[in-house]
LOTIDO-952469 format. One record per residue (C-alpha): residue in one letter; x, y, z. Coordinates in steps of 0.1 Angstrom, whole numbers, plus 5000, padded with zeros to 4 digits. Example, Ala and Ser with C-alpha at 12.3 -4.5 7.8 and 13.67 -1.06 7.14 Angstrom:
BEGIN
A512349555078 S513749895071 
# end
This chain:
BEGIN
M354950920503 K357851010487 S359351180517 L358850820537 A360350650508 D363450880510 A363850870544 L363350480548 K366050450520 S368450680539 G368050490570 D367250820589 L364850670617 D363951040629 A362951160593 A361050860585 K358950920618 E358151260609 A357151120573 Y355250870586 T353051100608 A352651340580 L351651070559 T349250910582 K347751230593 T346951330556 L345850960550 E343151020581 E342051350567 D341151230533 Q338251000540 T335951090511 S336650840486 S334050670473 S335350430446 S335950090455 T339550070438 Q340550350460 D339150200488 S341349870483 R344250080474 K343750290510 Q343649970529 K346649830515 L348050160524 T346950170560 D348249800560 M351649870549 L351850220570 S350850010600 Q353649770595 V355650070593 G354750240621 D355349950642 A358849910633 L359550270633 N357950310666 S360549990681 G363350200664 D363749900638 I364650120605 S365649790588 K362549630597 A360249950586 Q362249930552 E361649600547 A357849650556 F358049960529 K359649770503 S357349480507 N353949610509 A353849970492 P351250010466 P352250090430 P352150460425 P349050540411 S348750560370 N348250920365 G351950950381 A350451130411 Q352151100446 
# end
């Protein structure tokens, strides 16, 4: 998530696309959540990534930045990324 945030912050479209791809792949591989709180958090993350991905695919870094900023879930309370 941090690499996507950093790429969006810098305005680097190619780096943002790479970070987005890596993050979505990781999210797809991690389907073993049993907690409803984690499920809700994952759904919010999935929704945000969908909006960011749509903007990146259209080449609109500004729209991707706004989607990330507006919809990114807060970091976990334990400080993990």
